[in-house]
C-alpha positions in Angstrom: 12.0 7.8 26.4 11.5 11.5 25.9 10.9 14.5 23.8 13.6 17.1 23.4 13.7 20.7 21.7 15.6 23.6 21.9 16.4 27.4 20.2 19.7 29.0 19.7 18.9 32.6 18.5 20.2 36.2 19.5 17.9 38.8 20.4 14.7 37.2 20.8 12.7 35.9 24.2 11.8 32.5 23.3 10.7 31.4 26.7 7.0 31.1 25.7 7.8 29.2 22.5 10.1 26.9 24.2 7.1 26.0 26.6 4.9 25.7 23.4 7.4 23.4 21.7 7.4 21.1 25.1 3.6 21.2 25.0 3.2 20.0 21.5 5.7 17.1 22.2 3.6 15.9 25.3 3.0 12.4 23.9 6.6 11.6 23.9 6.9 12.5 27.7 3.7 12.5 30.0 5.3 12.5 33.2 7.2 15.8 33.3 7.8 19.0 31.2 10.7 21.4 32.0 12.9 24.1 30.2 16.0 25.9 30.7 17.5 29.1 29.5 20.9 30.3 29.4 22.1 33.6 27.1 21.0 32.7 23.7 20.0 29.1 24.3 16.6 27.6 25.4 16.4 23.9 26.0 13.1 21.9 26.7 12.4 18.4 27.8 9.2 16.1 28.0 10.1 12.9 30.4 8.8 9.4 30.0 10.0 7.9 33.3 11.8 4.7 32.8 15.2 4.7 34.7 15.6 6.2 38.1 12.0 7.3 38.3 12.5 9.9 41.2 15.6 11.8 40.3 16.1 11.6 36.7 14.6 14.9 35.5 16.1 17.1 32.8 17.7 19.5 31.9 20.5 18.1 33.9 23.5 19.8 35.1 27.3 19.0 36.1 28.5 20.2 39.3 29.3 24.0 38.1 26.6 24.0 35.5 28.9 24.6 32.7 27.3 21.6 30.9 23.8 21.1 30.5 22.1 18.0 28.7 18.4 17.3 27.3 18.3 13.7 26.2 15.9 11.2 24.6 16.7 7.4 24.6 18.2 4.7 27.1 21.9 3.8 27.3 22.1 0.1 28.1 25.7 0.2 29.3 25.5 3.0 31.4 26.2 1.3 34.6 29.7 0.0 33.2 30.5 3.5 32.0 29.5 4.8 35.3 31.8 2.6 37.4 34.5 3.6 34.8 34.0 7.3 35.5 33.8 6.6 39.4 37.2 5.2 39.1 38.3 8.2 37.6 36.9 10.5 40.4 33.8 11.4 39.2 30.8 11.8 41.5 27.1 10.9 40.7 24.0 12.4 42.2 21.4 10.2 40.4 21.1 6.6 39.0 20.2 7.8 35.8 21.9 7.1 32.4 21.6 11.0 31.4 24.2 11.9 34.3 26.5 9.2 32.8 26.2 10.5 29.4 27.0 14.4 30.7 29.9 13.1 32.8 31.4 11.0 29.9 31.1 14.0 27.7 32.7 16.1 30.3 35.8 13.5 30.5 35.9 12.7 26.6 34.2 15.3 24.6 32.4 14.3 21.5 34.4 11.0 21.6 32.1 9.9 24.3 29.3 9.2 21.7 31.3 6.3 20.2 31.2 4.6 23.9 27.3 4.6 24.2 25.6 1.5 23.6 22.0 2.5 23.3 19.2 4.4 21.5 19.7 8.4 21.7 19.3 11.9 20.4 20.6 14.6 22.6 21.8 18.1 22.9 24.5 19.4 25.4 25.0 23.1 26.1 28.9 23.5 26.8 29.7 26.8 28.2 33.1 25.7 29.4 34.7 28.1 27.0 33.9 31.8 26.2 31.2 31.1 23.7 27.9 28.9 24.1 28.5 25.8 22.1 25.5 23.5 21.6 26.4 19.8 20.8 23.9 17.6 19.4 24.3 13.6 18.6 22.2 10.7 17.3 22.6 7.1 18.0 24.4 4.6 15.7 21.7 3.5 13.8 19.0 6.3 13.7 16.7 4.5 16.0 15.8 8.0 17.8 14.9 10.9 15.7 16.4 14.5 15.8 15.5 17.3 13.3 17.0 20.8 13.0 16.3 24.1 11.2 19.2 26.4 10.6 19.3 29.7 8.7 20.3 33.5 9.3 22.0 32.8 12.9 18.8 30.9 13.9 19.1 27.2 15.0 16.0 25.3 16.3 16.1 21.4 17.0 13.4 18.8 18.1 12.6 15.1 18.4 9.7 16.1 15.9 9.4 18.6 13.0 6.1 19.8 14.6 7.6 21.7 17.4 10.1 23.4 14.9 7.3 24.6 12.9 6.1 26.5 16.0 8.8 29.0 15.4 7.5 32.0 13.5 10.8 32.3 11.5 10.4 28.5 10.0 8.8 28.7 6.6 6.0 26.2 5.8 7.0 24.9 2.6 6.9 21.8 0.5 10.3 20.4 -0.3 9.3 19.0 -3.8 12.4 17.1 -4.3 11.7 15.2 -1.3 8.0 14.6 -2.3 9.4 13.2 -5.5 11.6 10.7 -3.7 8.9 9.8 -1.3 6.3 9.2 -4.0 8.9 6.7 -5.4 10.2 5.0 -2.3 7.1 5.8 0.2 9.6 7.2 2.5 11.9 10.4 2.4 15.5 9.7 1.8 18.7 10.9 3.4 18.8 13.9 5.9 16.1 15.8 4.0 12.4 15.9 4.9 9.1 17.0 3.1 9.4 20.5 5.0 11.9 22.7 2.9 14.6 23.8 5.2 14.0 21.1 8.2 16.6 18.4 8.2 17.4 15.1 10.1 20.8 14.9 11.7 22.2 11.5 10.1 22.6 8.4 12.2 26.0 8.3 14.1 26.7 11.8 13.7 27.4 14.8 16.0 26.8 18.5 15.3 28.3 21.8 16.8 26.4 25.0 16.9 27.9 28.2 17.8 26.2 31.6 17.7 23.2 30.2 16.0 25.0 28.6 13.1 26.4 25.2 12.3 30.1 24.8 12.7 30.5 21.3 12.4 28.7 18.1 11.2 30.5 14.8 11.2 30.3 11.1 11.7 31.5 9.5 15.0 31.1 5.9 13.9 30.8 4.1 10.5 29.7 0.6 10.1 32.4 -1.6 8.5 31.4 -4.4 6.3 34.0 -6.9 7.0 33.0 -10.5 5.9 34.5 -13.5 7.7 34.8 -16.4 5.3 36.9 -18.4 7.8 34.2 -19.4 10.4 32.2 -22.5 9.7 28.4 -22.9 9.6 28.5 -24.6 13.2 30.5 -21.5 14.5 27.9 -19.0 13.4 25.2 -21.4 14.7 26.7 -21.0 18.0 27.4 -17.1 17.8 24.0 -15.9 16.7 21.9 -17.2 19.8 24.9 -16.1 22.1 25.1 -12.6 20.9 21.2 -12.2 20.5 21.0 -13.4 24.2 23.3 -10.7 25.1 21.5 -7.9 23.3 18.1 -8.9 24.9 19.7 -9.1 28.3 21.4 -5.5 27.6 18.0 -4.0 26.6 16.2 -5.2 29.7 17.5 -2.5 31.8 14.4 -0.7 33.1 12.9 0.3 36.4 9.4 -0.4 34.6 8.0 -3.4 33.2 8.9 -4.4 29.7 6.8 -6.3 27.1 7.4 -7.9 23.7 5.4 -7.0 20.3 4.9 -10.6 19.3 4.0 -11.2 15.7 4.5 -14.8 15.6 7.5 -14.3 13.1 10.9 -15.5 13.6 12.5 -12.2 15.0 10.0 -11.4 17.8 9.6 -15.0 18.7 13.4 -15.2 18.9 13.5 -12.4 21.4 10.7 -14.0 23.6 13.1 -17.2 23.6 15.9 -15.1 24.6 13.9 -13.2 27.4 13.0 -16.6 28.8 16.9 -17.8 28.4 18.0 -14.9 30.5 15.6 -15.6 33.3 12.7 -13.3 32.7 9.8 -15.2 34.5 6.7 -12.9 33.4 6.8 -12.0 29.8 4.2 -9.7 28.4 3.4 -10.3 24.9 1.3 -8.2 22.6 -0.2 -9.1 19.2 -2.4 -7.6 16.7 -4.8 -9.1 14.4 -6.7 -7.4 11.5 -8.7 -10.1 10.0 -7.0 -10.4 6.6 -5.3 -13.7 5.2 -2.1 -12.7 6.6 -3.2 -12.4 10.1 -0.6 -14.0 12.5 -2.6 -14.1 15.7 -2.5 -18.0 15.7 1.3 -18.2 15.2 1.8 -15.7 17.9 -0.4 -17.9 20.2 1.6 -20.7 19.3 4.8 -18.9 20.7 2.8 -17.5 23.8 1.7 -20.9 24.6 5.1 -22.4 24.2 6.8 -19.8 26.3 3.7 -19.5 28.7 3.7 -15.7 28.4 1.0 -13.3 29.7 -0.5 -12.9 26.2 -2.6 -9.9 25.3 -4.4 -9.8 21.9 -6.1 -7.2 19.9 -8.4 -7.7 17.1 -8.8 -4.8 14.8 -11.8 -4.6 12.5 -11.8 -0.8 11.9 -11.9 1.6 9.0 -8.2 2.6 8.7 -8.8 5.9 6.5 -10.8 7.2 9.5 -7.5 7.3 11.5 -5.4 8.5 8.6 -5.2 12.0 10.1 -4.2 10.9 13.5 -1.2 8.7 12.3 -0.1 11.4 9.7 -0.1 13.9 12.5 2.5 11.6 14.4 4.4 10.4 11.5 4.7 13.9 9.9 4.7 12.1 6.6 2.0 10.5 4.4 2.7 6.9 4.8 0.7 3.6 4.6 0.4 0.8 7.1 0.7 3.1 10.0 -2.4 2.3 11.8 -1.4 -1.2 13.2 1.3 0.3 15.0 -0.7 3.1 16.0 -3.5 1.0 17.5 -1.0 -1.5 19.0 1.0 1.2 20.9 -2.6 2.4 22.3 -3.3 -1.0 23.3 0.3 -1.7 24.9 0.2 1.4 26.8 -2.5 0.2 29.2 0.0 -2.3 30.4 3.6 -1.4 29.9 5.8 1.6 29.2 8.5 -0.5 27.2 8.3 -3.0 24.6 11.0 -4.8 22.7 10.3 -5.2 18.8 11.9 -7.4 16.3 13.0 -4.8 13.6 16.4 -5.3 12.1 16.4 -9.1 12.0 15.2 -9.3 8.3 18.2 -6.5 7.6 20.8 -8.6 9.3 19.8 -12.2 8.5 18.2 -11.7 5.0 14.5 -11.8 5.9 12.8 -10.0 2.9 11.5 -11.4 -0.1 13.3 -9.3 -2.5 16.5 -11.0 -1.4 15.4 -14.1 -3.1 15.6 -12.1 -6.4 18.9 -10.4 -6.1 21.8 -12.7 -6.5 20.4 -15.1 -9.3 19.0 -12.3 -11.5 22.2 -10.1 -11.1 24.3 -13.0 -12.3 22.1 -14.1 -15.2 21.6 -10.6 -16.9 24.8 -8.8 -15.9 26.1 -8.1 -19.5 23.1 -6.6 -21.0 24.4 -3.0 -22.2 23.0 0.1 -20.6 22.0 1.7 -23.6 20.0 -1.4 -24.9 18.3 -1.7 -21.6 17.4 2.0 -21.4 16.1 2.0 -25.0 13.9 -1.3 -24.3 12.6 0.0 -20.9 11.4 3.5 -22.7 9.6 1.5 -25.6 8.3 -0.9 -23.2 6.7 1.6 -21.1 5.1 3.8 -23.6 3.6 0.5 -25.5 2.3 -0.6 -21.9 0.7 2.6 -21.2 -0.9 2.9 -24.6 -2.3 -0.7 -24.0 -3.5 0.2 -20.6 -5.3 3.5 -21.8 -7.0 1.4 -24.6 -8.0 -1.8 -22.7 -8.9 0.2 -19.5 -6.8 -1.8 -17.5 -3.8 -1.4 -15.0 -3.3 -5.2 -14.4 -0.5 -5.4 -16.9 1.8 -3.3 -14.9 3.0 -6.1 -13.1 4.2 -7.9 -16.1 5.9 -4.4 -17.3 7.7 -4.3 -14.0 9.0 -7.8 -14.4 10.3 -7.3 -17.7 11.8 -4.0 -16.4 13.6 -5.9 -13.5 14.9 -8.7 -16.1 16.3 -5.8 -18.1 17.9 -3.8 -15.3 19.8 -6.6 -13.5 23.0 -5.6 -15.0 22.5 -2.4 -12.9 22.3 -3.7 -9.0 21.0 -0.4 -7.7 18.3 0.1 -10.4 17.2 -3.6 -10.0 17.0 -3.1 -6.2 15.0 0.2 -6.7 12.4 -1.5 -9.0 12.0 -4.2 -6.5 11.2 -1.4 -3.8 8.7 0.0 -6.3 10.7 2.9 -7.5 9.4 4.1 -11.0 11.4 7.3 -12.0 13.7 5.8 -14.3 10.6 5.3 -16.5 10.1 8.5 -18.7 6.4 7.7 -19.5 5.6 7.3 -15.7 6.8 10.8 -15.0 4.4 12.2 -17.7 1.4 10.3 -16.4 1.8 11.1 -12.7 3.1 14.6 -12.7 1.7 17.9 -14.4 3.8 19.6 -17.0 4.4 22.4 -14.4 5.8 20.1 -11.8 8.0 18.3 -14.4 9.8 22.0 -14.8 11.2 21.4 -11.3 14.4 19.8 -12.6 13.9 17.0 -9.9 16.7 14.7 -9.4 16.0 10.8 -10.0 15.8 8.7 -6.9 18.5 6.6 -8.0 21.1 9.2 -7.3 20.5 8.8 -3.7 21.7 5.2 -3.9 24.3 4.8 -6.3 26.9 5.6 -3.9 26.0 2.9 -1.4 26.5 0.4 -4.2 29.6 2.0 -5.6 31.1 2.2 -2.1 30.6 -1.6 -1.7 31.1 -2.9 -5.4 33.7 -5.7 -4.3 30.8 -7.2 -2.3 28.1 -9.7 -3.7 24.8 -8.1 -4.9 23.2 -9.5 -1.7 25.6 -7.8 0.4 25.3 -4.5 -1.2 21.7 -4.5 -0.9 21.9 -5.7 2.8 24.2 -2.5 3.2 22.0 -0.1 1.4 18.8 -1.1 2.9 20.3 -0.9 6.5 21.4 2.9 5.8 18.1 4.1 3.7 14.8 2.2 4.0 15.4 0.8 7.6 16.5 4.2 9.1 14.0 6.7 7.2 11.0 4.2 6.8 10.9 1.3 9.4 12.6 3.2 12.3 10.8 6.3 11.6 7.4 4.4 11.6 8.3 2.3 14.7 9.4 5.7 16.7 6.4 7.7 15.8 3.6 5.1 16.4 5.2 3.9 19.5 5.6 7.3 20.9 2.3 8.4 19.9 0.9 6.6 23.1 4.2 7.3 25.2 5.6 3.8 24.7 9.2 3.2 24.3 9.9 0.4 21.6 13.7 -1.0 22.0 15.2 -3.2 19.0 17.8 -5.9 20.2 18.6 -7.0 16.7 20.4 -3.4 16.5 22.7 -4.0 19.3 25.9 -2.8 17.9 27.7 -6.2 18.5 24.9 -8.1 17.2 24.8 -5.8 14.0 28.6 -6.4 13.7 28.2 -9.9 13.9 25.4 -9.9 11.1 27.5 -8.0 8.8 30.4 -10.4 8.9 28.3 -13.5 7.9 28.6 -14.3 4.2 25.6 -13.7 2.1 25.8 -17.4 0.9 25.3 -18.4 4.5 22.2 -16.4 5.4 20.4 -17.7 2.6 20.2 -21.3 1.1 18.1 -22.8 -1.7 16.5 -19.5 -2.0 15.3 -19.8 1.5 15.5 -16.5 3.5 16.7 -16.6 7.0 18.7 -20.1 6.7 21.0 -19.3 9.3 19.0 -17.6 11.9 16.2 -20.3 11.5 18.6 -23.3 12.2 20.2 -21.2 15.1 16.9 -21.0 16.6 16.0 -24.4 16.1 16.6 -25.6 19.9 14.3 -22.6 21.1 11.1 -22.3 18.7 8.4 -24.5 17.7 8.7 -25.9 14.2 5.6 -24.3 12.7 7.6 -20.8 13.5 10.9 -22.0 12.1 9.2 -23.2 8.9 6.5 -20.1 8.4 6.6 -17.7 5.5 7.2 -14.1 6.4 4.1 -12.0 6.0 4.9 -8.5 7.4 2.7 -6.3 9.2 0.7 -4.7 6.5 -2.9 -4.5 5.1 -3.4 -5.7 1.6 -4.0 -2.7 -0.4 -6.3 -4.4 -2.9 -8.7 -5.4 -0.1 -8.4 -2.1 1.6 -9.1 -0.4 -1.6 -12.5 -2.2 -1.9 -13.2 -1.6 1.8 -12.7 2.0 2.5 -9.6 3.6 0.7 -11.3 4.5 -2.5 -14.4 6.0 -0.8 -12.0 8.2 1.2 -9.8 8.9 -1.7 -12.9 10.1 -3.8 -13.7 12.4 -1.0 -10.0 14.0 -0.6 -8.5 13.5 -4.3 -10.9 15.7 -6.3 -10.3 17.4 -9.4 -10.6 20.8 -7.9 -8.0 20.1 -5.1 -5.6 18.0 -7.3 -5.6 20.7 -10.3 -5.5 23.8 -7.7 -1.9 22.4 -6.4 -0.6 21.8 -9.7 1.7 18.7 -8.8 -0.1 15.6 -9.9 -2.1 14.7 -13.0 -5.7 14.2 -12.0 -6.6 12.1 -15.1 -4.0 9.4 -14.0 -5.6 9.4 -10.6 -9.0 9.3 -12.0 -8.3 6.4 -14.2 -7.0 4.3 -11.2 -10.1 5.1 -9.3 -12.2 4.2 -12.0 -10.5 0.8 -13.1 -12.2 -2.3 -11.9 -10.4 -3.4 -8.9 -7.8 -6.0 -9.3 -5.2 -7.7 -7.0 -2.4 -7.0 -9.4 -3.0 -3.3 -9.0 -1.0 -3.3 -5.6 1.1 -0.3 -6.8 -1.8 1.7 -7.9 -3.8 1.3 -4.7 -0.6 2.1 -2.7 0.1 5.4 -4.8 -3.6 6.2 -4.2 -3.3 5.6 -0.4 0.0 7.8 -0.4 -1.6 10.8 -2.3 -4.7 10.6 -0.1 -2.0 11.0 3.0 -0.2 13.5 1.3 -3.3 15.9 0.8 -4.1 15.5 4.5 -0.5 16.2 5.4 -0.3 19.2 3.3 -3.4 20.7 4.6 -2.5 19.8 8.2 1.1 21.1 8.5 1.2 23.8 5.6 -2.2 25.5 6.5 -1.5 27.6 9.8 -5.3 27.2 11.0 -5.2 23.3 10.6 -2.1 23.1 12.4 -2.9 25.6 15.2 -5.9 23.7 15.8 -4.6 20.3 15.3 -7.4 18.8 13.2 -7.6 14.9 13.5 -11.1 14.5 12.1 -11.0 12.9 8.6 -14.2 14.8 7.8 -12.2 18.2 8.0 -10.2 17.1 5.0 -13.2 16.2 2.8 
C-alpha cells in the first residue's frame, strides 16, 4: 500500500512541491519516496513494501518509457493477468502487480481497469501520442482514495487532500454545501469534500487529463442488482462459504505476514474461519477493548481460542478527545469514533503490515439494525399523502422544540424522531435518512442549528443526493433499495474512508474480503427475504457459518466498534467542547447558532440525547478541522496538541 500524488501544469517548476507532497504522505509509505518529471507532469510516490519487496519501486515504466505509473493498492489476480500477458508476448522485469497493471493498460487501454480484482488508485502518464495524457482510475467500490483539484489548466491529484493543499494555487475555502451534508450524515456525500474545489474521483471511474484540464470522467464498471429468485436456501448456504473462502484466499497474496482485525462479530470471525479453511496455520488476530458495555473482548477471545490464533489484545482507557487533532489530521474530516481505529492500527503496526477486516458483511448480508425497520414500516404507512406528512412533521417539530425550550430537556427528541419515521415511511428515501440521523427535512431544525446568515446560502437538502439511488431501483423491495443506496454512499464515503485513513495513519494496509467483486455480486443477487427472517439480521450468513463458528458468536447481537456518546459526554467530551465551542469562536464564524449549542451543553445529561452529543462531537471536530487546515500557520506546523485549539 502506498501514497501517490501528481501535478499537471504548464510553465511552473514543481520539483520542490512534488517532494513536499510526497513528504506529507510519508505515513502512507515509509519504505521509499520517489518522484518523476516529464514535460508538464510531475508524479510522486510513497511506498509501503508488501509485494516484490526488492524490485517493486515506483514510478514504474514500460520498455520505451512511453508509459509511467504511480499506484496505491493491491491487485489480487495479478498473477493470472501476468500469465495471460506473457502468452501474448509481453515480458516482465519484476514480480510486482504494478508492472502487470502497466502492461495490461498498454495492451487494453482503459478497459484494463475492468479486469483488475483488487483495491487501487492509480495514475498513468501516457506519452505514446503527441500530447501528454494523464489517466487516473479508482477501484470498483472506492476502497482506496483519490482526490483532485482542477482549475485554470492546473490539475493536482493525491491520495489525501492535505498534499493538494500544499499547492499555492489551491484556495483554502470551506465547501458550505458539503458541510451541511456532513452535519446531517456525519460524512461528506458524493465526490465533493469539505474543501471547495477539491473532489473525489468516484469509485469505478477513470479520468483522462490533457494539458492540465479534465477531458473525460467516465465509469468503467457499474454494479448490477440482479436478484436470483430461483435458488433455494440450501443452494445459497452452500455458495456463501465457498465465495467467502475464495475471497479470503485471493486477498492473502503478500510477501509479508497478514493479520486480522477480530471484533468477535460475525464478519471478522468468518474471515478467521476461512483463513483456517484455506490452510493458514499461524493467524495473528487483533482486538481492541475500551471499557464500555459494548466491549467485545470476551467474544473475540472465544473465536481466538476456537481457532487457536496468536491473539493480541489492546485495552484502551484513554481520553479520546486528547487525540481528536491526530485523527482529524488523518481523516481530513470531523468525524466521531475514529480513535478506536487509530489506536488499533498503531498497535497492529508493531506486528504486521497487512490486516484483513470485516467491512462489507453488513452491507451484503443485512447486518445493521436499521434494516429491521425498513420493510414492515414501509408497508404499513405507504399510503400517507406527502402533503399530510409534511404538514404534520412541521407542526410536530415546532411543538417539540417549544416544549424542549420550556422544560429544559432534549430527551423528547427521540420520541419526535420516532413519530417522524412513522409519518415518513411512505417515502423510503426520507425514512432511511431519518434512521441515519438526517434532520434537514425539518424546517425548525435548520433554524435552531444555523445562523440567519448561513441560512441564506441556499443549501440543497441532503435528500436530493439520495433520491436517485432509490428512484433508479424503484422496482426493488424497500430493503433492497436501502442495501444499494448504503453500498454506494455511507459505505464508500464514511466506513471505507475511515478504514483507509486510520489504518494508513500507521502504515498498515487493510484489506476487505467481503468486497471481493464475486462475493459482492453474490450478495446482491440474494433476495432480501432470505437475508433476514423473523426480524433477525444476517439470517442467511449466520446459518451458512454454523459449521465454522462457536454458537455464541452465531447468536450474538451486533454492537459496532463505537463509543457511547452519552458516556463519552460525561467523561471528556463536554469539557473539551466547553473549551473549543466558545461564544466568541462560534459567533465569529457565523455558521452555527451558539444558543442551541449552549443549551445542549447545559442540559442535564440523558442517555436519549445521543444525537445531540454526536452533534457536539462533530462540531468540536469541525472547529479543530477548520483551524488545522484553513489556517495556514496551523497547517504548516501540523498542530496535533489539543491545547492548541483551546
